[in-house]
TORZA-484089 format. One record per residue (C-alpha): residue in one letter; chain; x, y, z. Coordinates in Angstrom, 3 decimals. Layout:
N
NODE   lumdren   doke       east      north         up
NODE         A      A          X          Y          Z
...
This chain:
407
NODE   lumdren   doke       east      north         up
NODE         M      A     56.533     62.629    -45.607
NODE         K      A     54.626     60.061    -47.643
NODE         S      A     51.739     60.040    -45.210
NODE         H      A     48.842     62.427    -45.887
NODE         K      A     49.239     61.560    -49.560
NODE         I      A     45.962     62.281    -51.367
NODE         L      A     44.114     59.897    -53.725
NODE         N      A     41.158     60.915    -55.883
NODE         D      A     38.352     58.373    -55.530
NODE         P      A     35.453     58.448    -58.006
NODE         V      A     32.897     57.738    -55.226
NODE         Y      A     34.110     59.957    -52.366
NODE         G      A     36.506     62.441    -53.969
NODE         F      A     39.808     63.094    -52.256
NODE         I      A     41.039     60.495    -49.744
NODE         T      A     43.989     61.140    -47.454
NODE         I      A     46.408     58.391    -46.467
NODE         P      A     46.742     59.198    -42.740
NODE         S      A     50.053     57.652    -41.652
NODE         E      A     53.451     56.446    -42.827
NODE         L      A     52.680     52.888    -41.760
NODE         I      A     49.433     52.758    -43.736
NODE         F      A     51.125     54.271    -46.760
NODE         S      A     53.859     51.643    -46.525
NODE         I      A     51.277     48.845    -46.363
NODE         I      A     49.442     50.236    -49.396
NODE         D      A     52.746     50.451    -51.234
NODE         H      A     53.611     46.799    -50.506
NODE         P      A     53.393     44.357    -53.485
NODE         F      A     50.803     42.208    -51.668
NODE         F      A     48.459     45.170    -51.455
NODE         Q      A     49.286     46.571    -54.895
NODE         R      A     48.200     43.204    -56.297
NODE         L      A     44.606     44.173    -55.412
NODE         R      A     44.767     46.594    -58.371
NODE         R      A     44.762     43.490    -60.573
NODE         I      A     41.761     41.752    -58.980
NODE         K      A     38.326     43.012    -59.960
NODE         Q      A     35.929     43.650    -57.100
NODE         L      A     32.981     41.958    -58.827
NODE         G      A     34.806     39.173    -60.628
NODE         L      A     32.941     38.465    -63.872
NODE         T      A     30.020     40.843    -63.322
NODE         D      A     31.280     43.081    -66.130
NODE         F      A     29.923     40.376    -68.466
NODE         V      A     26.527     41.843    -67.415
NODE         Y      A     27.399     45.412    -66.384
NODE         P      A     30.275     46.652    -68.574
NODE         G      A     31.215     49.354    -66.079
NODE         A      A     31.894     46.914    -63.242
NODE         L      A     35.660     47.073    -63.713
NODE         H      A     36.606     48.494    -60.318
NODE         T      A     39.090     46.569    -58.214
NODE         R      A     39.654     45.277    -54.705
NODE         F      A     42.211     48.119    -54.381
NODE         H      A     39.448     50.721    -54.936
NODE         H      A     37.254     49.043    -52.330
NODE         A      A     39.958     48.689    -49.699
NODE         I      A     40.953     52.349    -49.937
NODE         G      A     37.306     53.445    -49.903
NODE         A      A     36.504     51.283    -46.851
NODE         M      A     39.481     52.791    -45.017
NODE         H      A     38.209     56.264    -45.834
NODE         L      A     34.692     55.506    -44.546
NODE         M      A     36.215     53.976    -41.404
NODE         S      A     38.142     57.175    -40.682
NODE         I      A     34.917     59.202    -41.001
NODE         T      A     33.129     56.739    -38.698
NODE         L      A     35.821     56.824    -36.016
NODE         D      A     35.875     60.619    -36.125
NODE         Q      A     32.083     60.629    -35.699
NODE         L      A     32.264     58.281    -32.713
NODE         R      A     34.942     60.435    -31.140
NODE         N      A     32.729     63.483    -31.545
NODE         K      A     29.969     61.620    -29.669
NODE         G      A     32.262     61.007    -26.718
NODE         T      A     33.595     57.513    -27.459
NODE         E      A     37.249     57.387    -26.390
NODE         I      A     39.418     56.075    -29.227
NODE         S      A     43.182     56.301    -28.856
NODE         D      A     45.432     57.114    -31.783
NODE         E      A     46.743     53.548    -31.675
NODE         E      A     43.224     52.124    -31.842
NODE         Y      A     42.338     54.553    -34.606
NODE         E      A     45.253     53.496    -36.838
NODE         A      A     44.832     49.802    -36.029
NODE         T      A     41.161     49.858    -37.050
NODE         L      A     42.000     51.594    -40.314
NODE         I      A     44.616     48.904    -41.010
NODE         A      A     42.135     46.110    -40.163
NODE         I      A     39.543     47.378    -42.658
NODE         L      A     42.228     48.190    -45.218
NODE         L      A     43.430     44.557    -45.169
NODE         H      A     40.053     42.827    -44.632
NODE         D      A     39.873     41.590    -48.232
NODE         I      A     43.566     41.133    -49.019
NODE         G      A     43.108     37.327    -48.974
NODE         H      A     40.969     37.353    -52.077
NODE         G      A     42.311     35.386    -55.045
NODE         P      A     41.758     35.978    -58.767
NODE         F      A     38.197     36.986    -59.701
NODE         S      A     37.361     37.468    -56.014
NODE         H      A     34.598     35.066    -54.938
NODE         A      A     34.321     33.217    -58.270
NODE         L      A     37.356     30.960    -57.712
NODE         E      A     37.497     31.076    -53.914
NODE         F      A     37.062     27.307    -53.540
NODE         S      A     38.445     26.203    -56.917
NODE         L      A     42.115     27.193    -56.837
NODE         L      A     42.503     26.212    -53.182
NODE         Y      A     40.959     23.497    -51.010
NODE         E      A     38.378     24.932    -48.594
NODE         V      A     40.334     28.087    -47.791
NODE         P      A     38.007     31.126    -47.451
NODE         H      A     39.600     34.474    -48.198
NODE         E      A     39.102     35.576    -44.578
NODE         K      A     41.632     32.984    -43.379
NODE         L      A     44.177     34.144    -45.941
NODE         S      A     43.548     37.727    -44.849
NODE         V      A     44.468     36.702    -41.280
NODE         L      A     47.697     35.096    -42.514
NODE         A      A     48.480     38.197    -44.582
NODE         I      A     47.998     40.492    -41.560
NODE         E      A     50.241     38.189    -39.537
NODE         Y      A     52.835     38.452    -42.312
NODE         F      A     52.630     42.252    -42.266
NODE         N      A     52.844     42.244    -38.486
NODE         N      A     56.132     40.355    -38.649
NODE         H      A     57.338     42.481    -41.553
NODE         Y      A     56.724     45.686    -39.596
NODE         N      A     58.080     44.380    -36.288
NODE         G      A     54.832     43.906    -34.432
NODE         K      A     53.209     47.223    -35.412
NODE         L      A     50.049     45.432    -36.604
NODE         E      A     49.495     43.481    -33.370
NODE         L      A     46.420     45.503    -32.408
NODE         A      A     45.044     45.483    -35.953
NODE         L      A     45.323     41.697    -35.897
NODE         K      A     43.483     41.441    -32.580
NODE         I      A     40.706     43.672    -33.860
NODE         F      A     40.402     41.685    -37.107
NODE         K      A     40.246     38.361    -35.228
NODE         N      A     37.800     39.769    -32.670
NODE         Q      A     40.256     39.225    -29.825
NODE         Y      A     40.424     42.851    -28.639
NODE         E      A     38.530     43.659    -25.456
NODE         R      A     36.699     46.620    -27.033
NODE         M      A     34.402     44.551    -29.245
NODE         F      A     32.827     47.394    -31.209
NODE         F      A     35.980     47.834    -33.282
NODE         N      A     35.553     44.371    -34.780
NODE         Q      A     31.860     45.091    -35.442
NODE         L      A     32.904     48.058    -37.548
NODE         V      A     35.201     45.768    -39.582
NODE         S      A     33.004     42.677    -39.802
NODE         S      A     29.305     42.497    -38.980
NODE         Q      A     25.910     42.782    -40.626
NODE         L      A     26.309     46.567    -40.688
NODE         D      A     30.028     47.053    -41.169
NODE         I      A     32.069     49.586    -43.058
NODE         D      A     32.953     46.949    -45.650
NODE         R      A     29.322     46.693    -46.727
NODE         L      A     28.760     50.437    -46.619
NODE         D      A     31.557     50.921    -49.112
NODE         Y      A     30.944     48.042    -51.483
NODE         L      A     27.223     48.765    -51.861
NODE         Q      A     27.909     52.417    -52.751
NODE         R      A     30.837     51.522    -54.994
NODE         D      A     29.124     48.647    -56.783
NODE         C      A     26.041     50.805    -57.418
NODE         F      A     28.277     53.537    -58.854
NODE         F      A     30.170     51.267    -61.265
NODE         T      A     27.265     49.028    -62.313
NODE         G      A     24.776     51.854    -62.658
NODE         V      A     22.191     49.959    -60.587
NODE         S      A     20.822     52.987    -58.755
NODE         E      A     18.180     50.925    -56.908
NODE         G      A     20.899     49.662    -54.605
NODE         T      A     21.828     53.168    -53.410
NODE         I      A     22.129     53.535    -49.622
NODE         G      A     22.444     56.512    -47.310
NODE         A      A     25.884     55.652    -45.960
NODE         D      A     26.573     59.178    -44.719
NODE         R      A     23.410     59.219    -42.615
NODE         I      A     24.017     55.703    -41.295
NODE         I      A     27.504     56.706    -40.134
NODE         K      A     26.159     59.879    -38.478
NODE         M      A     23.585     57.775    -36.631
NODE         M      A     26.192     55.332    -35.290
NODE         A      A     27.102     55.296    -31.594
NODE         V      A     28.632     52.927    -29.045
NODE         K      A     26.567     51.590    -26.177
NODE         N      A     27.797     48.886    -23.774
NODE         D      A     30.771     48.257    -26.127
NODE         Q      A     28.372     47.537    -29.013
NODE         V      A     27.773     49.483    -32.214
NODE         V      A     24.232     50.887    -32.174
NODE         I      A     22.176     53.039    -34.502
NODE         E      A     20.230     55.931    -33.042
NODE         E      A     16.485     55.473    -33.394
NODE         K      A     16.101     58.335    -35.877
NODE         G      A     18.318     56.416    -38.315
NODE         I      A     16.142     53.296    -38.352
NODE         Y      A     14.656     53.922    -41.813
NODE         S      A     18.120     54.309    -43.263
NODE         I      A     18.869     50.817    -41.948
NODE         E      A     15.691     49.463    -43.534
NODE         N      A     16.742     50.998    -46.842
NODE         F      A     20.282     49.593    -46.404
NODE         L      A     18.971     46.040    -45.872
NODE         S      A     16.545     46.289    -48.781
NODE         A      A     19.198     47.680    -51.091
NODE         R      A     21.672     44.929    -50.188
NODE         R      A     19.076     42.246    -50.881
NODE         L      A     18.238     43.842    -54.211
NODE         M      A     21.890     44.088    -55.203
NODE         Y      A     22.386     40.386    -54.586
NODE         W      A     19.589     39.368    -56.963
NODE         Q      A     20.218     42.076    -59.534
NODE         V      A     24.045     42.133    -59.534
NODE         Y      A     25.936     39.586    -57.400
NODE         L      A     23.683     36.626    -58.217
NODE         H      A     22.558     37.748    -61.653
NODE         K      A     22.021     34.628    -63.725
NODE         T      A     24.540     35.688    -66.360
NODE         T      A     27.173     36.184    -63.667
NODE         V      A     26.333     32.728    -62.269
NODE         S      A     26.809     31.288    -65.796
NODE         A      A     30.194     32.922    -66.329
NODE         E      A     31.449     31.852    -62.907
NODE         K      A     30.389     28.240    -63.490
NODE         M      A     32.221     28.226    -66.817
NODE         L      A     35.397     29.543    -65.190
NODE         I      A     35.124     26.993    -62.364
NODE         Q      A     34.804     24.147    -64.888
NODE         L      A     37.751     25.535    -66.812
NODE         I      A     39.954     25.485    -63.720
NODE         R      A     38.662     22.012    -62.866
NODE         R      A     39.672     20.740    -66.307
NODE         A      A     43.065     22.449    -66.066
NODE         K      A     43.719     20.740    -62.725
NODE         H      A     42.811     17.403    -64.237
NODE         L      A     45.178     17.891    -67.155
NODE         V      A     48.168     19.007    -65.054
NODE         S      A     47.616     15.968    -62.834
NODE         K      A     48.149     13.898    -65.974
NODE         G      A     51.383     15.726    -66.752
NODE         A      A     50.111     18.227    -69.322
NODE         D      A     52.026     21.470    -69.886
NODE         L      A     49.479     24.283    -69.963
NODE         R      A     51.988     27.085    -70.620
NODE         I      A     50.911     29.302    -67.746
NODE         S      A     52.668     31.420    -65.132
NODE         P      A     54.787     29.451    -62.607
NODE         N      A     52.638     30.311    -59.563
NODE         F      A     49.403     29.502    -61.375
NODE         D      A     50.925     26.184    -62.456
NODE         F      A     52.024     25.481    -58.868
NODE         L      A     48.513     26.071    -57.489
NODE         L      A     46.958     23.822    -60.130
NODE         K      A     49.395     21.000    -59.362
NODE         N      A     49.056     21.162    -55.586
NODE         Q      A     45.892     20.837    -53.535
NODE         L      A     46.576     23.480    -50.906
NODE         G      A     44.500     23.838    -47.752
NODE         I      A     44.781     26.121    -44.755
NODE         K      A     47.200     23.728    -42.984
NODE         E      A     49.687     23.997    -45.846
NODE         F      A     49.563     27.799    -45.691
NODE         E      A     49.936     27.866    -41.939
NODE         T      A     52.981     25.537    -41.933
NODE         N      A     54.692     26.962    -45.017
NODE         P      A     54.885     30.803    -45.057
NODE         E      A     56.380     30.752    -48.570
NODE         L      A     52.983     29.701    -49.926
NODE         I      A     51.568     33.093    -48.954
NODE         S      A     54.065     34.834    -51.238
NODE         K      A     53.262     32.423    -54.076
NODE         F      A     49.551     32.971    -53.691
NODE         F      A     49.882     36.766    -53.454
NODE         E      A     51.636     36.913    -56.789
NODE         L      A     48.514     35.506    -58.478
NODE         D      A     45.848     37.805    -59.954
NODE         D      A     43.205     38.017    -62.670
NODE         F      A     45.831     38.397    -65.379
NODE         D      A     47.329     34.988    -64.655
NODE         I      A     43.933     33.399    -65.283
NODE         W      A     43.192     35.412    -68.413
NODE         G      A     46.674     34.626    -69.746
NODE         G      A     45.960     30.942    -69.242
NODE         V      A     42.584     31.138    -70.941
NODE         K      A     44.113     32.849    -73.959
NODE         Q      A     46.729     30.107    -74.192
NODE         W      A     44.164     27.342    -73.803
NODE         K      A     41.899     28.442    -76.664
NODE         N      A     44.252     26.552    -79.011
NODE         H      A     45.024     23.615    -76.709
NODE         D      A     44.836     20.041    -77.925
NODE         D      A     42.341     19.125    -75.193
NODE         F      A     38.814     19.501    -76.605
NODE         I      A     37.187     20.498    -73.294
NODE         L      A     39.813     23.052    -72.273
NODE         R      A     39.860     24.528    -75.773
NODE         S      A     36.074     24.688    -76.136
NODE         I      A     35.343     26.357    -72.802
NODE         S      A     38.218     28.803    -73.224
NODE         R      A     36.968     29.934    -76.604
NODE         M      A     33.385     30.290    -75.405
NODE         F      A     34.595     32.222    -72.380
NODE         L      A     36.720     34.642    -74.434
NODE         E      A     33.953     35.198    -76.968
NODE         R      A     31.268     35.544    -74.273
NODE         R      A     29.295     32.582    -75.528
NODE         L      A     28.093     31.796    -72.068
NODE         Y      A     26.190     28.781    -70.808
NODE         K      A     22.427     29.157    -70.719
NODE         V      A     20.993     29.447    -67.232
NODE         K      A     17.551     28.537    -65.948
NODE         L      A     16.786     30.011    -62.526
NODE         T      A     13.660     29.006    -60.658
NODE         N      A     12.145     29.435    -57.201
NODE         N      A     11.241     25.742    -57.067
NODE         P      A     13.871     22.942    -56.975
NODE         F      A     14.285     20.827    -60.088
NODE         S      A     13.240     17.236    -59.662
NODE         K      A     15.663     14.390    -60.329
NODE         V      A     13.627     13.469    -63.392
NODE         E      A     13.801     17.023    -64.758
NODE         L      A     17.544     17.221    -64.200
NODE         Q      A     18.193     13.868    -65.848
NODE         D      A     16.005     14.847    -68.797
NODE         M      A     17.928     18.090    -69.270
NODE         R      A     21.252     16.317    -68.902
NODE         S      A     20.306     13.761    -71.551
NODE         K      A     19.170     16.447    -73.973
NODE         V      A     22.416     18.459    -73.554
NODE         Q      A     24.539     15.342    -73.898
NODE         S      A     22.750     14.331    -77.075
NODE         K      A     22.770     17.811    -78.614
NODE         L      A     26.478     18.347    -77.923
NODE         N      A     27.421     14.743    -78.722
NODE         L      A     29.370     14.342    -75.478
NODE         E      A     30.671     11.314    -73.617
NODE         E      A     29.080     10.767    -70.204
NODE         E      A     32.352     11.570    -68.358
NODE         D      A     32.679     14.914    -70.192
NODE         L      A     29.109     16.130    -69.647
NODE         S      A     29.781     17.582    -66.186
NODE         Y      A     32.029     20.226    -67.756
NODE         F      A     29.132     21.540    -69.826
NODE         F      A     26.174     20.947    -67.530
NODE         S      A     25.812     21.805    -63.850
NODE         S      A     23.082     22.495    -61.346
NODE         G      A     22.855     23.906    -57.866
NODE         K      A     21.344     26.590    -55.635
NODE         V      A     21.975     30.228    -54.862
NODE         S      A     20.629     31.915    -51.748
NODE         N      A     20.095     35.415    -50.455
NODE         Y      A     18.825     37.075    -47.301
NODE         G      A     18.204     40.594    -46.161
NODE         Y      A     18.789     40.268    -42.457
NODE         L      A     20.111     37.531    -40.159
NODE         A      A     18.725     37.908    -36.635
NODE         E      A     21.636     36.050    -35.003
NODE         D      A     23.991     38.832    -36.112
NODE         R      A     21.706     41.589    -34.929
NODE         I      A     21.745     45.261    -35.757
NODE         N      A     21.062     47.184    -32.555
NODE         I      A     18.847     50.247    -32.372
NODE         L      A     19.283     52.752    -29.522
NODE         T      A     15.842     54.124    -28.654
NODE         K      A     15.240     57.633    -27.422
NODE         K      A     14.683     56.164    -23.938
NODE         G      A     18.170     54.607    -23.999
NODE         K      A     16.985     51.038    -24.574
NODE         V      A     18.852     48.805    -27.080
NODE         I      A     16.600     46.642    -29.270
NODE         D      A     17.009     44.475    -32.376
NODE         V      A     16.084     46.335    -35.547
NODE         A      A     13.736     43.465    -36.454
NODE         D      A     11.727     44.136    -33.264
NODE         A      A     10.885     47.689    -34.248
NODE         A      A      7.079     47.767    -34.297
NODE         D      A      6.629     49.605    -37.579
NODE         L      A      9.255     47.705    -39.597
NODE         P      A      7.597     44.394    -40.557
NODE         N      A      9.568     44.434    -43.829
NODE         I      A     12.756     43.564    -41.946
NODE         Q      A     11.160     40.517    -40.400
NODE         V      A     10.179     39.351    -43.884
NODE         M      A     13.749     39.902    -45.078
NODE         S      A     15.026     37.606    -42.325
NODE         K      A     13.861     34.657    -44.412
NODE         I      A     16.639     33.068    -46.486
NODE         V      A     15.469     32.769    -50.103
NODE         E      A     16.884     29.950    -52.247
NODE         K      A     16.687     29.597    -56.004
NODE         S      A     17.704     26.543    -58.042
NODE         Y      A     19.539     26.736    -61.329
NODE         V      A     20.718     24.613    -64.195
NODE         C      A     23.584     25.836    -66.381
NODE         Y      A     24.572     24.261    -69.680
NODE         A      A     26.341     24.893    -72.985
NODE         R      A     24.091     25.649    -75.953
NODE         S      A     26.697     24.580    -78.508
NODE         L      A     30.418     23.863    -78.789
NODE         N      A     31.065     25.620    -82.082
């Protein structure tokens, strides 16, 4: 029996693979590819320990889901063995659609294809591969199953995905301020009227969870150095696409070359199942291999950015709470162009601007609190938690990102 195989996770300790089907899915090349995709993309440019992978996260989320389902069963919620396994599979595969460097290149390699849509196609592929055994997992993932709370556990503002990645990212980055009480949150979970609720005595754990997530976004996920590295990589891919469109040979892996040459959207993936296999052979190593090849390329832009990227000579970033005016942006553009001696059409590869945003809590995707009197209320309506109402405001920051030199 390959089921009940034990893995040793640095965050939770020993994790048991509960069934043959789940073990087979984990063993599949599509899933094993997640070992070669870092969870936090380029964040290790800031926090050297952030080298954990999507594989780590998926296994950890499955483990937390099993604890959650056991807890709900203990509180009297009926969960069949089929529902139990299907929900584990749904959370296990929730991020399988991620491409190289996770979010960094999500809309660069493909044309407006979020990873969630590719995850759906991947689960559909597995369902066919395993003769319909993932039908329920697919319904839960797509929120088409009549018992809605299962989907909330997989994807919501307080889902098992977030509980795992916050703990895991804190562990590997060393940012202890983002620590959450996931064990207590899970113990406080219940199901009321087919909705996930948190018992009233766990309300302060939810406040801490929301505050920690907001902090992690500014301190880790949207750290200005990470923003800089991601913008450099995006410009690098953009230049590579331009060159292959002109017939250049970039000496990269066949699947990477195929994706650069073809603008693929969701329609192409839905009508051509072979594209899924091509995409799921791509990982971080394909990109790094290309960058190492490009550092000696004849094209000045491709060569310059590749060398800076490999040597961690990142673009300078200015992050501000107030938007830059058109005059300020033009002035900065002119200074960068003059300093780097660039042609106007090349400047966009070395200078970019935009916005990043963050929020603590979105009221439209509410977190429900079950009061001692049996009433269900929105966590933001709790009388003594004004901090959550403040966190409901979306905070935007503007940035400019530019090369300091090309040497």
